[in-house]
N, C-alpha and C positions, 0 to 999 in steps of 0.2 A: 150516079154516085156508087160506090164501091159497097158490095154487100158485106158487113160484118160478118155473117155466117160463113161466107167464103173465105175470108181471112184467117178467122178461128179455126176452120176445117185445115186450112194450110199449116196453121201454128202446131196443131195438135198432130198432124202427120209428121213434122218435124220432130216433135217432142218425144216420139214414140221410141221407147228403149233409151231414152236420156233421163237423167236425174233432174232435168230441168223442169220447171212448171209455168203455167201461163198465169200471170197475175192480172193483166187487163189488155183490152184492145179497144182504142178510140179512133174513130173515124170522123173527122170535121166535115162540114158541109161542102167545103172546097177539096175533098178527098186528099186530107193529111191523115194518113194511117200511122198510129202510135202504138207498138206493140211493147208490152213490160214482160220481162221473163225474170225468173229468179232461180237460185240454188242454194241448197245449205251452205255451200262453201262460198258463195259469191259467184258473179258472172264473168266470164273471160269475154272480153272484145272480140276475137276471133268466132266465137259461138254466134255473137250477135251478127257479126258479118256473115256467117253461114247460113243463119237464119233469112236475113235479109235477102241474100241471093236466092234462096230457094224460094221464099215469097214471090220476088220480081221473076223469076223463071215461070212461074205458074199465073200470073196474072198479065193481061196483054194491056201495053201501053198505047196500043192501037185503039182499043176499045174504050179506055178511061184514062186520063192523065191524072196522075197521083203522086204524092210525095209518101215516102217512106220512112220512118224512124224505127229502129229497133234498139231497145235498150234494157237495162236493169231496173228493176223497181228501186227507188231511192232509199239509202240506208236510213235516213232520219223520217222518211214519209210515213203516214198512216198505213197501216196493213189494210190489205184488200181480199185478201182470199186466207182461208183457213190454214194452209200449209205454212203461211207466213208465221201466223202464232206458235205452229208446232216447233218451227225451225229457232224460235226465240225463246223456248222453254228453258229457264234457269237464267234468264237475261234480265236487266232492268228495264221496265217499260213504263210509258204514261199512258194513262187511261184518262178521257175525258167522257164522264156517264152522259145519259141523255138530259140530265138537269144541268149540264155545264160545268159540274165539279170534277176538278182534276186530281188524281191519286197518283203517286209513282210508288213503285215496288217492283218486286221479282215474278214474272211470269212462272207460275207453280206448276200449271196444268193444263190441258186442253182436252175438252171430251164433245165432240160434235160441234155445236153452235155455242156451248159453254166454254168460259174459262176461268182460271182462279189467279188472282194475283195477291201475294203476300206483302203486306204492307205495314212497316214498323210505326205503332201507334202508342200514344201516351195510355197506359190503362191501370186503374186503381187496382192494385194487387193486395189480396187479402192479407191484413196484418200490417201492411205498409201505409205509412203517413201520406206520402206522395206518389203520384202515378210514375211508373216506370214505363220506359220504351219496350214493347213486346210486339212478336211478329203476330199479324191477325189476317186471316184469309179472307179475301172478299170474292164473291162469284159475280160473273157478268155475262152478259149474252153478245156475241159479236155483232148481231143486228140491232142491238139496242144502244149500243154506245155510239157517241160522236165520231171518236176515233180511239186507236191503239197505236202507239209506235214505240219503236226501240229507242231507249235513251244511248247517245253516244258519250261515251266516256273516254277522258284523255287521262286518266289516272295511271 
């Protein structure tokens, strides 16, 4: 079986001095290698091809037969690394917390493992009879939520 650490080292070598970042590497038992990269401005197919060739040039098909797929992290897929959170600051996201409760709002900030989402909620304002929609900040931890993902809008 292909060693994930070897593939990771090759990807990191290729990423040196590039604005891309590694999102995930998965290797199945039948040696299908899936590498996901991302970039703040999106991923170009030419760069996926270049990374694929780089990996193939450094792995021997004589030693291990493998299938290789290099692509971008899907736009509507859950975030896997902190850099994805950072890239989507100011954008609409959906968070499912550890209890399975979903919330939608604007990703306000990221600090290490913590992130803040501003959610519009009905709040009883002082001196008002009815609750009014107001922005409320909610803090989450990346490793404690089930997922966070970008909400694609066609407005």
